[in-house]
C-alpha positions as CSV (number, residue, x, y, z in Angstrom):
1,M,198.6,90.3,272.0
2,K,196.5,90.1,269.4
3,Y,198.4,92.7,267.3
4,C,201.9,90.1,268.4
5,F,200.1,87.3,267.2
6,L,198.9,88.5,263.6
7,M,202.7,89.5,263.1
8,I,204.0,86.2,263.6
9,L,201.3,85.0,261.3
10,L,202.2,87.4,258.4
11,C,206.2,86.6,259.1
12,S,205.4,83.1,258.7
13,S,203.7,83.7,255.4
14,I,206.4,86.1,254.2
15,L,208.6,83.2,255.0
16,A,206.5,80.5,253.8
17,H,206.6,82.2,250.3
18,T,210.1,83.2,250.2
19,Q,211.6,80.0,250.4
20,P,212.0,77.2,248.0
21,N,209.4,74.2,248.1
22,K,210.7,71.2,248.0
23,Y,209.9,69.9,244.6
24,E,212.3,73.1,243.0
25,T,214.8,72.0,245.9
26,G,214.9,69.2,244.6
27,L,214.6,70.3,240.6
28,S,217.9,72.4,241.2
29,S,219.8,69.4,242.3
30,A,218.7,67.4,239.6
31,T,219.6,69.9,236.7
32,E,223.0,71.0,238.4
33,L,223.9,67.5,237.8
34,F,222.6,67.5,234.5
35,Y,224.6,70.2,233.4
36,R,228.0,69.0,234.1
37,M,227.3,64.9,234.0
38,Q,230.1,62.9,232.1
39,T,230.3,59.5,233.4
40,K,227.3,56.4,233.3
41,E,226.9,56.9,236.7
42,E,226.5,60.5,236.5
43,H,223.8,60.4,234.0
44,E,222.4,57.1,235.8
45,L,222.2,59.3,239.4
46,A,221.0,62.2,237.4
47,F,217.9,60.3,235.7
48,N,217.5,58.8,239.0
49,K,216.4,62.2,240.2
50,F,214.3,63.7,237.7
51,E,212.2,59.9,237.3
52,I,211.6,60.4,241.4
53,L,210.8,64.3,240.8
54,S,208.5,63.3,237.6
55,N,206.7,60.3,240.2
56,A,206.0,62.8,242.8
57,H,205.0,65.7,241.1
58,P,203.6,64.3,237.6
59,H,202.1,67.7,236.6
60,E,205.3,68.8,236.3
61,W,206.3,68.8,232.5
62,L,210.7,69.8,233.9
63,P,211.2,65.9,234.9
64,P,210.4,64.0,232.2
65,Y,212.0,66.4,229.8
66,Y,215.5,66.3,231.6
67,A,214.9,62.6,231.6
68,S,214.1,62.2,228.2
69,I,217.5,64.1,227.4
70,V,220.0,62.2,229.9
71,K,218.7,58.7,228.0
72,A,219.4,60.3,224.5
73,R,222.2,61.3,225.5
74,M,223.1,58.2,227.4
75,S,222.3,56.2,223.9
76,L,223.9,58.7,221.6
77,L,227.0,58.1,223.8
78,K,227.1,54.8,223.8
79,L,226.4,54.8,227.8
80,G,224.4,51.0,227.9
81,D,222.2,49.4,225.3
82,R,221.5,51.6,222.7
83,E,218.6,51.0,221.1
84,A,216.7,50.4,224.4
85,I,218.0,53.5,225.8
86,A,217.1,55.3,223.2
87,D,213.6,53.9,223.5
88,E,213.4,54.9,227.1
89,A,213.7,58.7,225.8
90,I,211.1,58.4,223.3
91,N,208.9,57.1,226.2
92,W,209.7,59.9,228.5
93,V,209.2,62.7,225.7
94,A,205.4,60.8,225.2
95,R,205.2,61.7,229.0
96,A,206.1,65.2,228.6
97,K,203.4,65.7,226.2
98,K,200.8,64.4,228.3
99,I,201.1,67.3,230.9
100,Q,202.1,69.5,227.9
101,I,203.8,70.5,224.6
102,N,206.3,73.6,224.4
103,D,209.0,74.4,222.4
104,E,211.6,72.9,224.5
105,I,209.7,69.0,224.9
106,L,209.8,69.0,220.8
107,C,213.1,70.0,221.0
108,A,213.5,66.8,223.5
109,E,211.7,64.9,221.1
110,S,214.1,65.5,218.4
111,I,216.8,64.5,220.1
112,A,215.4,61.2,221.2
113,N,214.6,60.3,217.4
114,S,218.5,61.6,216.7
115,A,219.2,58.9,219.4
116,K,216.9,56.3,217.9
117,M,218.1,57.4,214.0
118,S,222.1,57.4,215.2
119,I,222.2,53.5,216.2
120,S,222.3,53.0,212.7
121,P,222.2,56.3,210.5
122,M,222.3,54.9,207.2
123,I,219.5,52.6,207.1
124,R,218.1,55.0,209.2
125,W,218.1,58.2,208.3
126,L,215.1,58.2,205.7
127,S,212.4,56.8,207.8
128,Y,213.6,59.4,211.0
129,E,214.4,62.4,209.1
130,S,211.0,64.0,209.0
131,K,210.8,62.9,212.7
132,I,213.8,64.6,213.6
133,R,213.0,67.5,211.1
134,H,209.4,68.1,211.9
135,T,209.8,68.5,215.7
136,L,211.4,71.2,215.1
137,K,209.3,73.0,212.3
138,I,206.2,73.1,215.3
139,A,208.7,73.9,217.7
140,K,209.9,77.2,215.8
141,K,205.5,78.3,214.9
142,I,205.8,77.7,218.4
143,N,208.5,79.9,219.3
144,P,210.9,81.1,217.1
145,N,212.9,82.7,219.5
146,N,214.1,79.7,221.1
147,P,217.7,79.0,220.9
148,R,218.1,75.1,221.1
149,I,216.0,74.9,218.0
150,Y,218.3,75.9,215.8
151,V,221.3,74.4,217.7
152,L,219.6,71.2,217.0
153,E,219.2,72.5,213.0
154,A,223.5,73.2,213.5
155,T,223.9,69.8,215.0
156,I,222.3,68.1,212.3
157,S,223.5,69.9,209.6
158,H,226.9,69.8,210.2
159,H,226.6,66.3,210.5
160,L,225.3,65.9,207.0
161,P,227.2,65.2,204.1
162,G,227.8,68.8,202.3
163,L,226.0,66.5,199.0
164,F,222.8,66.9,200.5
165,G,223.5,70.1,201.5
166,G,225.2,69.5,205.0
167,G,228.9,70.5,206.3
168,C,229.8,73.9,207.2
169,K,228.2,75.7,204.6
170,G,225.0,74.6,205.7
171,A,225.4,74.7,209.4
172,L,227.7,77.9,210.3
173,P,224.6,80.5,209.7
174,I,222.2,78.5,211.4
175,A,225.3,78.1,214.3
176,K,225.6,82.1,214.0
177,K,222.0,82.3,214.8
178,A,221.4,79.9,217.9
179,E,225.0,81.8,219.3
180,K,222.9,84.8,218.9
181,L,219.7,83.9,220.8
182,L,221.7,82.3,223.4
183,E,223.4,85.2,224.1
184,E,220.2,87.7,224.3
185,Q,218.1,84.7,226.0
186,G,221.3,84.7,228.7
187,S,222.3,81.7,231.0
188,N,219.9,83.0,234.3
189,R,217.2,81.3,233.9
190,G,217.0,79.3,236.9
191,N,216.1,75.2,236.3
192,L,214.5,76.0,232.8
193,P,216.6,75.0,229.6
194,R,220.1,76.8,229.2
195,W,221.8,73.9,227.4
196,G,223.6,74.4,224.0
197,S,226.3,76.9,224.0
198,K,229.7,74.6,224.4
199,S,227.8,72.6,220.8
200,I,227.4,76.0,218.9
201,K,230.8,76.6,220.1
202,D,232.2,73.7,218.9
203,I,230.2,74.1,215.2
204,I,232.0,77.7,214.8
205,K,235.5,77.0,215.8
206,A,235.2,73.5,213.3
207,C,233.9,75.6,210.8
208,S,235.7,78.8,211.4
209,Y,238.8,78.3,208.4
């Protein structure tokens, strides 16, 4: 009888460790939506999921990280008051950085500042350029093999006028490096960041002439 009781406890312990917990299940649901969101409603739903997760698990960096990128994308896509939404993106980055500072969060910070700058690029470029590039420089020191650093650098370069070293000439070599690193990293990363492939494919396609 004692042996059977111990076996039941052992099986229960194994099941508890093999089943995903509530946080992981919720994060998987939110990230799945993150990678397919298109409409304003889908962006808002994804953000709400990450906000709830962040409030419930204040020591986890992924929910505020994703929340920041959702808000930055909403600002870039003009899905509301761009200024206010970009400010929210920056605030969510700050929230993530209070938990830890890593290369992925610094990429999110660069995106948030890009969203803020893009509202009035002619006026804001000089004041935001250093913020956008500096965070990527620090991220590269932490992890020089993070493909998303080069995805963002290639995107910035592609949108810069050729006079400033931008356009395809500057962007294509960086895009190819990002493509290589993305292939090496693979897409089987669970809930960890894996975005960037589409942006790189678009740049390489646009510059293949």
